[in-house]
Residue frames as qw, qx, qy, qz and C-alpha x, y, z in Angstrom:
[[0.024, 0.688, -0.463, 0.558, -31.61, -248.23, 39.91],
 [0.735, -0.238, -0.610, 0.177, -30.66, -249.92, 43.15],
 [0.226, -0.742, 0.215, -0.594, -31.22, -248.06, 46.41],
 [0.034, 0.311, -0.827, 0.466, -30.15, -249.09, 49.89],
 [0.632, 0.005, 0.419, -0.652, -33.78, -249.82, 50.75],
 [0.835, 0.317, -0.288, -0.346, -34.13, -252.13, 47.76],
 [0.456, 0.397, -0.768, 0.210, -31.01, -254.00, 48.82],
 [0.238, -0.209, 0.717, -0.622, -32.23, -254.31, 52.41],
 [0.772, 0.135, 0.197, -0.589, -35.61, -255.60, 51.28],
 [0.732, 0.395, -0.530, -0.169, -33.90, -258.03, 48.93],
 [0.218, 0.322, -0.842, 0.373, -31.86, -259.46, 51.78],
 [0.456, -0.054, 0.576, -0.676, -34.90, -259.65, 54.05],
 [0.809, 0.251, -0.090, -0.523, -37.00, -261.33, 51.37],
 [0.752, 0.339, -0.565, -0.001, -34.31, -263.95, 50.89],
 [0.818, -0.572, -0.018, -0.056, -33.80, -264.45, 54.63],
 [0.718, 0.342, -0.281, 0.537, -30.15, -263.53, 54.39],
 [0.541, -0.758, -0.162, 0.328, -28.45, -262.43, 57.57],
 [0.371, 0.884, -0.105, 0.265, -26.66, -259.26, 56.49],
 [0.384, -0.810, 0.434, -0.092, -24.34, -259.35, 59.50],
 [0.817, -0.184, 0.523, 0.159, -23.16, -262.90, 58.82],
 [0.704, 0.628, 0.211, 0.257, -22.80, -262.00, 55.15],
 [0.083, 0.945, -0.238, 0.206, -20.68, -259.00, 56.11],
 [0.606, -0.612, 0.509, 0.001, -18.59, -261.11, 58.48],
 [0.868, 0.157, 0.422, 0.208, -18.03, -263.67, 55.74],
 [0.509, 0.814, 0.037, 0.277, -16.96, -260.95, 53.33],
 [0.204, -0.893, 0.372, -0.149, -14.62, -259.45, 55.92],
 [0.797, -0.337, 0.495, 0.084, -13.17, -262.91, 56.57],
 [0.806, 0.446, 0.274, 0.276, -12.49, -263.43, 52.88],
 [0.259, 0.916, -0.131, 0.275, -10.79, -260.04, 52.64],
 [0.405, -0.767, 0.482, -0.124, -8.62, -260.68, 55.69],
 [0.906, -0.060, 0.407, 0.103, -7.89, -264.18, 54.43],
 [0.716, 0.584, 0.131, 0.359, -6.44, -262.89, 51.17],
 [0.274, 0.650, -0.255, 0.661, -4.70, -260.01, 52.93],
 [0.645, -0.417, -0.562, 0.307, -3.98, -261.03, 56.54],
 [0.039, 0.542, -0.155, 0.825, -4.40, -258.18, 58.96],
 [0.320, -0.346, -0.748, 0.467, -5.01, -257.77, 62.68],
 [0.173, -0.641, -0.276, -0.695, -7.94, -255.59, 63.67]]
């Protein structure tokens, strides 16, 4: 199973900035489907 805590620890262990990752994902989504927020 994969809990939210496991995911958070995974990101921390790999030194991944979750916020920048989220921003990148949001950018990709808005890039494929342009939208003003």
